[in-house]
C-alpha positions as CSV (number, residue, x, y, z in Angstrom):
1,R,-95.9,28.5,36.8
2,L,-96.0,30.9,33.8
3,K,-92.6,32.1,34.8
4,E,-91.2,28.6,35.0
5,H,-92.6,27.8,31.5
6,S,-91.1,30.9,29.9
7,R,-87.6,30.6,31.4
8,E,-85.4,27.7,32.0
9,Q,-82.3,27.6,34.2
10,T,-79.1,26.6,32.4
11,K,-77.1,23.5,33.4
12,E,-74.4,25.6,35.0
13,G,-77.0,27.5,37.1
14,R,-75.4,30.8,36.2
15,G,-78.3,32.4,34.4
16,Y,-81.6,31.9,32.7
17,K,-82.2,31.0,29.1
18,K,-85.5,32.1,27.5
19,V,-87.6,29.4,26.0
20,L,-90.3,30.4,23.6
21,R,-93.8,29.1,24.0
22,P,-95.1,27.1,20.9
23,Q,-97.6,29.8,20.0
24,L,-94.9,32.6,20.1
25,S,-92.5,30.5,18.0
26,K,-95.2,30.0,15.3
27,I,-95.8,33.7,15.2
28,I,-92.1,34.5,14.9
29,I,-91.7,31.9,12.2
30,T,-94.6,33.4,10.3
31,N,-93.2,36.9,10.7
32,L,-89.8,35.7,9.4
33,E,-91.3,34.0,6.4
34,F,-93.3,37.2,5.7
35,S,-90.2,39.4,6.0
36,E,-88.2,37.0,3.7
37,A,-91.0,37.1,1.2
38,L,-91.5,40.9,1.3
39,P,-88.7,41.8,-1.2
40,F,-90.2,39.3,-3.7
41,V,-93.7,40.7,-3.2
42,A,-92.4,44.2,-3.7
43,F,-90.5,43.2,-6.9
44,T,-93.6,41.4,-8.3
45,S,-95.7,44.4,-7.5
46,L,-93.2,46.7,-9.4
47,L,-93.2,44.3,-12.4
48,V,-97.0,44.4,-12.5
49,E,-97.0,48.2,-12.4
50,I,-94.3,48.4,-15.1
51,A,-96.3,46.0,-17.3
52,A,-99.5,48.1,-16.9
53,K,-97.6,51.3,-17.7
54,L,-96.0,49.7,-20.7
55,D,-99.4,48.5,-22.0
56,H,-100.7,52.0,-21.7
57,V,-97.7,53.4,-23.6
58,M,-98.2,50.8,-26.4
59,D,-101.8,51.8,-26.7
60,K,-100.9,55.5,-27.0
61,V,-98.3,54.7,-29.7
62,E,-100.8,52.8,-31.7
63,E,-103.3,55.6,-31.3
64,L,-100.7,58.2,-32.5
65,G,-99.8,55.9,-35.5
66,K,-103.4,55.8,-36.5
67,M,-103.8,59.6,-36.1
68,S,-100.8,60.2,-38.3
69,H,-101.9,57.7,-40.9
70,F,-98.7,55.7,-41.0
71,R,-98.6,52.9,-43.4
72,E,-97.9,49.4,-42.2
73,F,-94.4,48.3,-43.2
74,R,-94.3,45.3,-45.5
75,D,-91.0,43.7,-46.4
76,D,-92.3,42.7,-49.8
77,D,-92.5,46.3,-51.1
78,D,-90.4,46.3,-54.3
79,D,-91.6,49.6,-55.7
80,D,-88.5,51.6,-56.6
81,D,-90.4,54.9,-56.9
82,E,-91.5,54.7,-53.2
83,N,-88.0,54.1,-51.8
84,I,-87.0,56.9,-49.5
85,V,-83.4,58.1,-49.5
86,V,-82.2,60.1,-46.6
87,T,-79.0,62.1,-46.8
88,C,-77.4,64.1,-44.1
89,E,-75.1,66.9,-45.1
90,R,-73.1,68.9,-42.6
91,P,-72.3,72.4,-43.4
92,K,-68.6,73.1,-43.6
93,M,-67.5,75.3,-40.8
94,N,-64.4,77.4,-40.6
95,I,-63.0,76.3,-37.3
96,V,-61.4,79.7,-36.6
97,D,-64.7,81.6,-37.2
98,N,-66.9,79.7,-34.7
99,D,-66.7,82.4,-32.0
100,L,-65.0,80.0,-29.6
101,P,-61.8,80.9,-27.9
102,S,-58.8,79.2,-29.5
103,Y,-55.9,78.5,-27.4
104,G,-52.7,78.0,-29.4
105,A,-54.5,77.4,-32.7
106,E,-53.0,80.4,-34.3
């Protein structure tokens, strides 16, 4: 009887077609839903881990800022004597005297 329930003869009578029992089909559907959701669960887990690590990095940056006694930036600072000017000067190099091989530069 179990054999008759799990297999059904096709109309042509050439072979057998497998028929899933209701319990098995529910298990398979659950497994398919789980396998479809697995990438989303993994992605969500990675996002949670990234957020936790980023929070840790932000805490350490704030701690370093306090240790180095940085001032808070305020846009309304109009003191001219506290303006910082940064200049970058490149030393002039003689291209021929840089100890690199020159092919056809002479």
